[in-house]
ROTORFI-814223 format. One line per 2 residues: for each residue x, y, z of C-alpha. Coordinates in steps of 0.2 Angstrom, whole numbers. Example, Ala and Ser with C-alpha at 12.3 -4.5 7.8 and 13.67 -1.06 7.14 Angstrom:
// ROTORFI-814223
62 -22 39; 68 -5 36
This chain:
// ROTORFI-814223
38 208 149; 28 194 155
13 187 146; 21 186 129
27 170 121; 39 169 107
37 157 94; 51 145 91
55 133 78; 48 115 81
58 105 92; 59 89 81
69 85 66; 63 82 48
67 64 50; 56 63 65
42 72 56; 44 61 41
43 44 50; 28 49 61
19 56 45; 23 40 36
16 29 49; 1 39 52
-3 40 34; -7 22 33
-24 15 38; -23 8 56
-26 -10 49; -12 -10 36
0 -19 47; 13 -24 34
14 -7 27; 16 1 45
30 -11 48; 38 -9 31
38 -27 27; 32 -38 13
18 -51 17; 30 -65 14
43 -58 26; 50 -70 39
47 -68 58; 65 -62 60
62 -49 46; 46 -42 54
55 -42 71; 70 -32 65
59 -20 56; 49 -17 72
64 -14 82; 71 -2 70
55 8 69; 52 7 87
69 15 91; 64 29 79
46 32 85; 48 29 104
42 45 112; 58 46 122
68 47 106; 56 56 95
50 73 100; 36 75 87
19 79 95; 11 64 86
25 52 90; 15 43 103
1 40 91; 12 33 78
21 22 91; 4 15 97
0 11 79; 17 2 76
14 -8 92; -3 -13 86
4 -20 70; 18 -28 79
6 -37 92; -3 -45 77
11 -49 65; 24 -54 79
12 -68 84; 11 -82 71
-6 -87 76; -13 -69 75
-3 -66 59; -12 -81 51
-29 -75 57; -25 -57 51
-19 -64 34; -35 -74 32
-46 -59 37; -37 -48 25
-39 -60 10; -57 -63 14
-61 -44 15; -52 -41 -1
-62 -54 -10; -78 -48 -3
-75 -30 -7; -70 -35 -25
-85 -45 -28; -97 -33 -18
-94 -19 -30; -98 -30 -45
-114 -36 -36; -120 -19 -31
-117 -12 -48; -125 -26 -58
-139 -32 -47; -145 -19 -35
-149 -6 -49; -160 -18 -59
-169 -26 -44; -171 -14 -30
-188 -7 -25; -190 11 -31
-198 24 -20; -214 32 -26
-205 48 -31; -192 38 -41
-206 29 -50; -215 46 -54
-199 54 -60; -197 40 -73
-213 47 -81; -207 65 -81
-211 80 -70; -226 85 -80
-234 68 -78; -230 69 -59
-239 85 -57; -254 80 -68
-256 64 -58; -255 73 -41
-270 84 -46; -281 73 -58
-279 55 -53; -283 54 -35
-269 65 -28; -252 60 -21
-241 47 -29; -254 33 -28
-264 36 -45; -262 25 -60
-249 31 -73; -249 31 -91
-233 34 -100; -234 47 -114
């Protein structure tokens, strides 16, 4: 009976699946999380964690279909955190992006809504739909007529 394929169980273990899923669940720039180390970890701790994870994720040792992607992500994290200069730059960049994003949300919420320029439709909506329709027909048409608030 040629042409038929039989489905078989996956050829990878639960442990292989779990480690691949865990690595790929992180944002690709969360290097400390990917390497399972703390920001204050020493170079040797980072190196040991990389070696331990690389042994589990290397495609020769892990038969999960996404193991290659997880291994690439691990290597990207290692290439940055394994080099003291790149690690320092990464830490500074992460600290800067955190402080900007924290203040950015405050700035956007408090300043932009009060001071942004409204579109003609938004301005008309502040007077209500009836005023919008009335002004379209009886004050020169469109959105350019003068408005009086009821």
